[in-house]
C-alpha positions as CSV (number, residue, x, y, z in Angstrom):
1,X,17.5,19.2,-7.5
2,X,16.8,21.7,-10.3
3,X,13.5,22.0,-12.1
4,X,14.9,20.8,-15.3
5,X,16.6,17.7,-13.8
6,X,13.4,17.0,-11.8
7,X,11.4,17.0,-15.2
8,X,13.9,14.7,-16.8
9,X,14.1,12.1,-14.1
10,X,10.3,12.2,-13.7
11,X,9.8,11.7,-17.4
12,X,12.1,8.7,-17.2
13,X,10.0,7.3,-14.4
14,X,6.9,7.5,-16.6
15,X,8.8,6.1,-19.6
16,X,10.0,3.2,-17.6
17,X,6.6,2.1,-16.2
18,X,4.9,2.8,-19.6
19,X,7.3,0.4,-21.3
20,X,6.5,-2.1,-18.7
21,X,2.7,-1.8,-19.2
22,X,3.3,-2.2,-22.9
23,X,5.3,-5.4,-22.3
24,X,2.3,-6.8,-20.3
25,X,0.2,-6.9,-23.5
26,X,3.1,-7.3,-26.0
27,X,5.9,-9.6,-24.9
28,X,9.3,-8.6,-26.0
29,X,12.7,-9.2,-24.6
30,X,13.9,-5.8,-26.0
31,X,11.1,-4.0,-24.0
32,X,12.0,-6.0,-20.9
33,X,15.6,-5.2,-21.1
34,X,15.0,-1.5,-21.9
35,X,12.7,-0.9,-18.8
36,X,15.0,-3.0,-16.7
37,X,18.0,-0.9,-17.7
38,X,16.0,2.4,-17.0
39,X,15.0,0.9,-13.6
40,X,18.7,0.3,-12.8
41,X,19.4,4.0,-13.8
42,X,16.6,5.3,-11.6
43,X,17.9,3.2,-8.7
44,X,21.4,4.5,-8.9
45,X,20.3,8.1,-9.5
46,X,18.1,8.0,-6.5
47,X,20.4,6.1,-4.1
48,X,22.6,9.1,-3.1
49,X,19.6,11.2,-2.3
50,X,17.5,8.9,-0.1
51,X,17.3,8.7,3.7
52,X,20.0,6.7,5.5
53,X,17.7,3.9,6.6
54,X,16.8,3.2,2.9
55,X,20.5,3.1,2.1
56,X,21.2,0.6,4.9
57,X,18.6,-1.7,3.5
58,X,19.5,-1.3,-0.1
59,X,23.2,-1.8,-0.2
60,X,23.1,-5.3,1.4
61,X,20.4,-6.3,-0.9
62,X,22.3,-5.2,-4.0
63,X,25.7,-6.7,-2.8
64,X,24.1,-10.1,-1.8
65,X,22.2,-10.2,-5.1
66,X,25.4,-9.5,-7.1
67,X,27.3,-12.2,-5.2
68,X,24.6,-14.7,-5.9
69,X,24.5,-13.9,-9.6
70,X,28.3,-14.2,-9.7
71,X,28.3,-17.6,-7.8
72,X,25.6,-19.1,-10.1
73,X,27.3,-17.8,-13.2
74,X,24.1,-16.2,-14.4
75,X,24.2,-14.5,-17.8
76,X,24.2,-10.7,-18.2
77,X,20.6,-10.5,-19.6
78,X,19.3,-12.3,-16.4
79,X,21.3,-9.8,-14.3
80,X,19.9,-6.8,-16.0
81,X,16.3,-8.1,-16.0
82,X,16.5,-8.5,-12.2
83,X,16.5,-4.8,-11.9
84,X,13.1,-4.6,-13.5
85,X,11.6,-7.3,-11.3
86,X,9.6,-4.9,-9.2
87,X,8.8,-2.2,-11.7
88,X,5.1,-3.3,-11.6
89,X,5.1,-2.0,-8.0
90,X,6.7,1.4,-9.0
91,X,4.0,1.6,-11.6
92,X,1.4,1.3,-8.8
93,X,3.0,4.0,-6.9
94,X,3.4,6.3,-9.8
95,X,0.0,6.1,-11.4
96,X,-2.5,5.6,-8.6
97,X,-1.8,9.0,-6.9
98,X,-3.1,10.7,-10.2
99,X,-6.5,9.6,-9.0
100,X,-6.0,11.9,-5.9
101,X,-4.8,14.7,-8.1
102,X,-8.1,14.7,-10.0
103,X,-10.3,14.3,-6.8
104,X,-8.5,17.4,-5.3
105,X,-8.7,19.3,-8.6
106,X,-12.4,18.7,-9.1
107,X,-13.3,19.8,-5.6
108,X,-14.5,16.4,-4.6
109,X,-12.6,16.5,-1.3
110,X,-14.1,20.0,-0.6
111,X,-17.5,18.5,-1.2
112,X,-16.9,15.8,1.4
113,X,-15.5,18.2,3.9
114,X,-18.5,20.7,3.5
115,X,-20.9,17.8,3.8
116,X,-19.4,16.7,7.1
117,X,-19.4,20.3,8.3
118,X,-23.1,20.5,7.6
119,X,-23.8,17.3,9.6
120,X,-21.7,18.6,12.4
121,X,-23.5,22.0,12.5
122,X,-26.9,20.1,12.4
123,X,-25.7,17.9,15.3
124,X,-26.0,14.6,13.4
125,X,-22.4,13.4,14.0
126,X,-21.2,15.3,17.1
127,X,-21.2,12.1,19.3
128,X,-19.2,9.9,16.8
129,X,-16.2,11.8,15.6
130,X,-13.9,8.6,15.9
131,X,-16.5,6.4,14.0
132,X,-16.6,9.0,11.3
133,X,-12.8,9.2,11.0
134,X,-12.5,5.4,10.9
135,X,-15.2,5.2,8.2
136,X,-13.6,7.9,6.1
137,X,-10.2,6.4,6.2
138,X,-11.5,2.9,5.6
139,X,-13.2,4.0,2.4
140,X,-10.9,6.7,1.0
141,X,-7.8,4.8,2.0
142,X,-8.9,1.9,-0.3
143,X,-7.9,4.1,-3.3
144,X,-5.8,7.1,-1.9
145,X,-3.4,4.8,0.1
146,X,-1.3,6.4,2.7
147,X,-2.4,9.9,1.7
148,X,-5.9,9.2,3.1
149,X,-4.6,9.6,6.7
150,X,-3.5,13.1,6.0
151,X,-6.6,14.1,4.0
152,X,-9.0,12.6,6.6
153,X,-7.1,14.2,9.5
154,X,-7.5,17.6,7.7
155,X,-11.2,17.1,7.2
156,X,-11.8,15.9,10.7
157,X,-9.7,18.8,12.2
158,X,-11.5,21.4,10.0
159,X,-15.1,20.0,10.3
160,X,-15.6,18.2,13.7
161,X,-15.4,19.4,17.2
162,X,-14.8,17.6,20.6
163,X,-12.3,14.8,19.9
164,X,-8.8,14.0,21.2
165,X,-6.1,14.4,18.6
166,X,-3.9,11.5,19.5
167,X,-6.7,9.1,19.9
168,X,-8.1,10.2,16.6
169,X,-4.9,9.6,14.8
170,X,-4.5,6.1,16.3
171,X,-8.0,5.4,15.1
172,X,-7.0,6.6,11.5
173,X,-3.9,4.3,11.6
174,X,-5.9,1.3,12.5
175,X,-8.5,2.2,9.9
176,X,-5.8,2.4,7.3
177,X,-4.8,-1.2,8.0
178,X,-8.3,-2.4,7.2
179,X,-7.8,-1.3,3.6
180,X,-4.5,-3.3,3.3
181,X,-6.2,-6.6,3.6
182,X,-8.2,-6.4,0.4
183,X,-7.8,-3.3,-1.6
184,X,-6.2,-3.9,-5.1
185,X,-4.8,-0.4,-4.9
186,X,-2.3,-1.4,-2.3
187,X,1.1,-2.7,-3.1
188,X,1.1,-5.6,-0.7
189,X,-2.0,-7.1,-2.3
190,X,-0.6,-6.5,-5.8
191,X,2.7,-8.1,-4.9
192,X,1.2,-11.3,-3.6
193,X,-1.1,-11.7,-6.6
194,X,2.1,-11.7,-8.8
195,X,4.2,-13.8,-6.3
196,X,1.6,-16.7,-6.2
197,X,0.0,-16.1,-9.5
198,X,-3.5,-15.7,-8.2
199,X,-6.3,-13.3,-9.3
200,X,-7.8,-10.7,-7.0
201,X,-11.2,-12.2,-7.5
202,X,-10.0,-15.4,-5.9
203,X,-8.8,-13.8,-2.7
204,X,-10.5,-10.3,-2.5
205,X,-13.6,-11.4,-0.7
206,X,-11.6,-13.5,1.9
207,X,-9.3,-10.5,2.5
208,X,-12.4,-8.3,3.1
209,X,-13.7,-10.7,5.6
210,X,-10.3,-10.8,7.3
211,X,-10.4,-7.0,7.3
212,X,-13.8,-7.0,9.0
213,X,-12.4,-9.3,11.6
214,X,-9.6,-6.8,12.1
215,X,-12.2,-4.0,12.5
216,X,-14.0,-6.1,15.1
217,X,-10.8,-6.4,17.1
218,X,-10.3,-2.6,16.7
219,X,-13.8,-2.0,18.2
220,X,-13.0,-4.3,21.2
221,X,-9.9,-2.3,21.9
222,X,-11.4,1.1,21.3
223,X,-12.7,1.6,24.9
224,X,-9.2,1.1,26.2
225,X,-7.6,3.5,23.7
226,X,-6.3,6.6,25.4
227,X,-3.2,8.7,26.0
228,X,-2.0,10.2,29.3
229,X,-1.4,13.5,27.4
230,X,-3.8,14.4,24.7
231,X,-5.3,17.5,23.2
232,X,-9.1,18.0,23.2
233,X,-10.1,19.8,20.0
234,X,-13.3,21.5,20.9
235,X,-13.6,24.4,18.5
236,X,-15.4,23.6,15.2
237,X,-14.8,25.6,12.2
238,X,-17.7,27.2,10.4
239,X,-18.3,26.2,6.9
240,X,-17.8,28.8,4.2
241,X,-20.9,29.5,2.2
242,X,-19.0,30.4,-1.0
243,X,-17.3,27.0,-1.0
244,X,-20.7,25.3,-0.5
245,X,-22.2,27.2,-3.4
246,X,-19.4,26.1,-5.8
247,X,-18.9,22.5,-4.7
248,X,-20.0,19.5,-6.8
249,X,-22.6,17.2,-5.6
250,X,-21.7,14.5,-3.2
251,X,-23.2,11.8,-5.5
252,X,-20.4,12.7,-7.9
253,X,-17.8,11.6,-5.4
254,X,-19.6,8.3,-4.8
255,X,-20.1,7.7,-8.5
256,X,-16.3,8.3,-9.0
257,X,-15.3,5.8,-6.4
258,X,-17.9,3.1,-7.3
259,X,-17.0,3.4,-10.9
260,X,-13.4,3.1,-10.3
261,X,-13.7,-0.1,-8.3
262,X,-16.2,-1.6,-10.9
263,X,-13.9,-0.8,-13.7
264,X,-11.0,-2.6,-11.7
265,X,-13.0,-5.9,-11.3
266,X,-14.4,-5.8,-14.8
267,X,-11.0,-5.3,-16.5
268,X,-9.3,-7.9,-14.5
269,X,-12.1,-10.4,-15.4
270,X,-11.8,-9.6,-19.3
271,X,-8.2,-8.6,-19.8
272,X,-5.3,-11.3,-19.8
273,X,-3.4,-9.4,-17.1
274,X,-3.2,-9.3,-13.4
275,X,-4.9,-6.7,-11.1
276,X,-1.5,-4.9,-10.5
277,X,-1.4,-4.0,-14.2
278,X,-5.1,-3.1,-14.3
279,X,-4.9,-0.7,-11.4
280,X,-1.8,1.0,-12.8
281,X,-3.5,1.5,-16.1
282,X,-6.7,2.8,-14.5
283,X,-4.6,5.1,-12.3
284,X,-3.6,6.9,-15.5
285,X,-6.7,6.5,-17.7
286,X,-9.5,6.9,-15.3
287,X,-8.9,10.5,-14.0
288,X,-7.9,11.5,-17.5
289,X,-11.4,10.4,-18.8
290,X,-13.2,12.1,-15.9
291,X,-11.1,15.3,-16.6
292,X,-12.3,15.2,-20.3
293,X,-15.9,14.7,-19.6
294,X,-16.1,17.2,-16.6
295,X,-14.4,20.0,-18.5
296,X,-11.2,19.9,-16.3
297,X,-8.9,18.7,-18.9
298,X,-6.7,22.0,-19.2
299,X,-6.3,22.1,-15.4
300,X,-5.7,18.3,-15.1
301,X,-2.9,18.5,-17.8
302,X,-1.3,21.3,-15.9
303,X,-1.5,19.4,-12.7
304,X,-0.2,16.3,-14.5
305,X,3.0,18.0,-15.6
306,X,3.5,19.4,-12.2
307,X,3.2,15.9,-10.8
308,X,5.8,14.7,-13.3
309,X,8.2,17.3,-12.0
310,X,7.7,16.1,-8.4
311,X,7.2,12.4,-8.8
312,X,10.8,11.4,-8.6
313,X,11.5,13.3,-5.3
314,X,8.3,11.9,-3.8
315,X,9.0,8.3,-4.8
316,X,12.8,8.1,-4.6
317,X,12.8,6.0,-1.4
318,X,10.0,3.6,-2.9
319,X,12.2,3.3,-6.1
320,X,15.3,2.4,-4.1
321,X,13.6,0.0,-1.8
322,X,11.4,-1.8,-4.3
323,X,13.8,-2.1,-7.2
324,X,16.7,-3.4,-4.9
325,X,14.2,-5.9,-3.3
326,X,13.1,-7.0,-6.7
327,X,16.8,-7.5,-7.7
328,X,17.5,-9.5,-4.5
329,X,14.3,-11.6,-5.0
330,X,15.4,-12.5,-8.5
331,X,18.8,-13.5,-7.3
332,X,17.4,-15.6,-4.6
333,X,15.4,-17.6,-7.3
334,X,18.7,-19.0,-8.5
335,X,19.5,-20.5,-5.2
336,X,18.0,-23.4,-3.1
337,X,17.2,-21.1,-0.1
338,X,13.5,-21.5,-0.8
339,X,13.6,-25.2,-0.1
340,X,15.7,-24.6,3.0
341,X,13.4,-22.0,4.4
342,X,10.3,-24.0,3.7
343,X,11.8,-27.1,5.3
344,X,12.9,-25.0,8.4
345,X,9.3,-23.6,8.9
346,X,7.9,-26.9,8.4
347,X,10.1,-28.4,11.0
348,X,9.3,-25.6,13.5
349,X,5.5,-25.9,12.8
350,X,5.5,-29.7,13.0
351,X,3.2,-29.7,9.9
352,X,0.4,-27.8,11.7
353,X,-0.9,-25.1,9.3
354,X,-2.0,-22.7,12.1
355,X,1.4,-22.9,13.7
356,X,3.0,-22.3,10.3
357,X,0.8,-19.1,9.8
358,X,1.8,-17.7,13.2
359,X,5.5,-18.3,12.5
360,X,5.4,-16.6,9.2
361,X,3.5,-13.6,10.6
362,X,5.6,-13.2,13.7
363,X,8.7,-13.5,11.6
364,X,7.6,-10.7,9.4
365,X,6.7,-8.5,12.3
366,X,10.0,-9.2,14.1
367,X,12.1,-8.2,11.1
368,X,9.9,-5.1,10.5
369,X,10.6,-3.9,14.0
370,X,14.2,-3.7,13.2
371,X,13.6,-1.6,10.1
372,X,13.5,-4.3,7.4
373,X,10.9,-3.1,4.8
374,X,7.9,-5.5,4.4
375,X,8.5,-5.7,0.7
376,X,12.0,-7.3,1.4
377,X,10.4,-9.7,3.8
378,X,7.4,-10.7,1.6
379,X,9.6,-11.2,-1.5
380,X,12.1,-13.3,0.6
381,X,9.4,-15.4,2.2
382,X,7.0,-15.5,-0.7
383,X,9.8,-16.7,-3.0
384,X,10.7,-19.4,-0.4
385,X,7.4,-20.8,0.6
386,X,5.9,-23.6,-1.4
387,X,2.2,-23.9,-0.9
388,X,2.4,-27.6,-2.0
389,X,4.9,-28.4,0.7
390,X,2.5,-27.2,3.3
391,X,-0.6,-28.7,1.7
392,X,-2.3,-25.3,1.2
393,X,-3.4,-23.4,-1.8
394,X,-1.6,-20.5,-3.4
395,X,-4.6,-18.3,-2.3
396,X,-3.9,-19.3,1.3
397,X,-0.2,-18.3,1.1
398,X,-1.2,-15.0,-0.7
399,X,-3.6,-14.0,2.2
400,X,-1.1,-15.1,4.8
401,X,1.5,-12.7,3.4
402,X,-1.0,-9.9,3.2
403,X,-1.7,-10.5,6.9
404,X,1.9,-10.5,7.7
405,X,2.6,-7.3,5.8
406,X,-0.3,-5.4,7.2
407,X,0.3,-6.2,10.8
408,X,4.0,-5.5,10.4
409,X,3.2,-2.0,9.2
410,X,1.0,-1.4,12.3
411,X,3.7,-2.1,14.8
412,X,7.0,-1.2,13.0
413,X,8.2,2.2,14.1
414,X,9.9,2.4,10.6
415,X,6.7,1.8,8.6
416,X,5.2,4.5,6.4
417,X,1.8,4.4,8.2
418,X,3.3,4.6,11.7
419,X,5.7,7.4,10.7
420,X,2.8,9.3,9.2
421,X,0.8,8.9,12.4
422,X,3.9,10.0,14.3
423,X,4.0,13.2,12.3
424,X,0.2,13.9,12.6
425,X,0.1,13.5,16.4
426,X,3.7,14.9,17.0
427,X,4.8,11.8,19.0
428,X,7.5,9.3,18.7
429,X,6.9,6.5,16.2
430,X,8.4,4.1,18.8
431,X,5.8,5.1,21.4
432,X,3.0,4.6,18.7
433,X,4.3,1.2,17.8
434,X,4.5,0.2,21.5
435,X,0.9,1.5,22.0
436,X,-0.3,-0.6,19.1
437,X,1.5,-3.7,20.2
438,X,-1.1,-5.5,22.2
439,X,-3.7,-4.8,19.6
440,X,-1.4,-6.3,16.9
441,X,-0.7,-9.3,19.1
442,X,-4.4,-10.2,19.4
443,X,-4.8,-9.6,15.7
444,X,-2.0,-12.1,15.0
445,X,-3.7,-14.7,16.9
446,X,-7.2,-14.0,15.6
447,X,-6.6,-13.4,12.0
448,X,-4.4,-16.4,11.6
449,X,-7.2,-18.4,13.1
450,X,-9.7,-17.0,10.6
451,X,-7.3,-17.8,7.7
452,X,-6.9,-21.3,9.0
453,X,-10.7,-21.7,9.3
454,X,-11.0,-20.7,5.6
455,X,-8.5,-23.6,4.9
456,X,-10.4,-26.1,7.0
457,X,-13.7,-25.2,5.4
458,X,-11.9,-25.6,2.0
459,X,-12.9,-22.2,1.0
460,X,-9.3,-21.6,-0.3
């Protein structure tokens, strides 16, 4: 793809999500139709260039959706608007990485790396490299998403001695899962907020508790985590004095992260929009404001335009999957399949809520193992399940699907996090998924039970 064409399609991506964000505050059919049309254009431009697995998922979704629209004799406007059904998720994927762009530009990652090097040199952390890796991923991942695994791996590799490479990557993979239960910067959390029309404030604390339970299960499994063939990294890399002298203070990084989360919660409370829109807006505005006040504006603008050129190539698989899944979900809303699926799950669970939770989680995991993207599963299940039918709250259903999505990504050989771990440890994604299977099985039983206890105690 030429540089000029990359700039054009990247600019179209930003125009599309910008129009969507404007429509959140100013409702207009013209705006909705415009960004939906642009979403369709992005989908069909990206489709020929994505990996085969994405095409195999996308084509059936589009064909089934088209057939449903034809059979239900829906009007052309509804058909077109269906392509913009998931543009809010694309906005999240497009804007949130800009936070990482600024963090890297301002040297905040270097600050963290050098601080860890100093602790390692002083012997403060030499006995706990895995704990450090877990904590770094669990905190940085809450904002930086999947990229946190790569960044933490680089930091650990360059700063810490005496750890096993494959074991460390598995720890990072499980730590990444912790963020997915509660962080508003994750697409699964944002999606269920929209599907069930609930606020992050109503489920965030419970998601965090579920995440802590997940961490406890991880700790229990840690002593048994080992690989028959693993590389022991024993050579620390000495910190460079010139980097130490120029690095910003560690408190700046802490202030940046804390400020970001506080802004997220405050804006969701005061603005008449959901957390998904708030996070997308902050992803663009927050690093820009920091660049202005920290005298990095010129450099940040340059990095921003470079990001525009690269964003379509980096996000084309997400664009194809999420837009087609949104189109499919919109088509399903015109059918009675929701009642059918709800009744089927109700029949199998015999009205027991804990059994229903297990069925939904296991169903999502089963489909994900065969390469069905969790967004397709969650949109399909989420559009079908009626909280009232099962005598549970919308918050319960939202948390249930968050658990299902998170555990599915931990055991599916096709998920982004498992594939990322596969690349970092140079191992098969199928072997990693198999290695994680017992851990995920225990998490299914325990986390569904914790959610059920929330319901019994009438917390949600």
